C-alpha positions in Angstrom: -27.6 -16.5 -35.9 -29.7 -19.6 -36.7 -31.6 -21.3 -33.9 -30.1 -24.5 -32.9 -31.8 -27.7 -31.6 -30.2 -30.0 -29.1 -30.6 -33.7 -29.7 -32.1 -35.3 -26.5 -30.1 -38.5 -27.1 -26.6 -37.3 -27.7 -26.5 -33.6 -26.8 -25.2 -32.4 -30.2 -26.5 -29.1 -31.3 -27.6 -28.8 -34.9 -29.6 -26.2 -37.0 -33.1 -27.0 -38.2 -32.7 -25.5 -41.6 -30.9 -27.6 -44.3 -29.5 -30.0 -41.8 -30.6 -33.4 -40.7 -29.3 -35.1 -37.6 -28.9 -38.8 -37.3 -28.0 -39.6 -33.8 -25.0 -42.0 -33.7 -25.7 -43.3 -30.2 -26.9 -46.9 -30.4 -27.4 -47.5 -26.7 -28.7 -44.3 -25.2 -29.2 -45.7 -21.7 -25.6 -47.0 -21.5 -24.3 -43.7 -22.7 -26.2 -41.8 -20.1 -24.4 -43.9 -17.5 -21.0 -43.2 -19.0 -18.2 -40.9 -17.8 -18.5 -38.9 -21.1 -22.1 -38.1 -20.3 -21.4 -37.3 -16.6 -18.6 -34.9 -17.6 -20.8 -33.2 -20.1 -23.5 -32.6 -17.5 -21.0 -31.4 -14.9 -19.5 -29.0 -17.5 -22.9 -27.8 -18.6 -24.1 -27.0 -15.1 -20.6 -25.6 -14.0 -20.5 -23.2 -17.0 -24.1 -22.2 -17.4 -25.9 -23.1 -14.2 -28.6 -24.9 -16.2 -29.1 -28.3 -17.8 -31.2 -29.7 -20.6 -30.9 -33.0 -18.9 -32.2 -32.2 -15.3 -35.0 -30.2 -13.8 -34.4 -27.4 -11.3 -34.0 -29.8 -8.3 -31.5 -31.9 -10.2 -29.5 -28.9 -11.2 -29.4 -27.6 -7.7 -28.2 -31.0 -6.5 -25.4 -30.8 -9.0 -24.5 -27.3 -8.0 -24.2 -28.4 -4.4 -22.1 -31.4 -5.4 -19.8 -29.3 -7.6 -19.4 -26.7 -4.8 -18.7 -29.3 -2.0 -17.2 -32.5 -3.5 -13.4 -32.4 -3.3 -12.9 -35.9 -4.6 -15.1 -36.0 -7.7 -12.9 -36.5 -10.8 -15.3 -34.5 -13.0 -15.3 -31.5 -10.6 -11.5 -31.6 -10.5 -11.3 -31.4 -14.3 -13.6 -28.4 -14.3 -12.1 -26.5 -11.4 -8.4 -27.0 -12.0 
């Protein structure tokens, strides 16, 4: 299996060998505030317990949030 690299801007995984990645995200800051990004981070932490976007403290905060928040629309998508 080839090693994959994750784009820091869009989260897409791509292989280093024979592949170039041109990030399609024009406004990275706006995307990081979007529902799409928030769901991606929720899913990443819910499924793996880690995140490439947050440090240990941030991941632990998300874990607590996922565990305790009954009204979060992203948590509902993942749990049910």
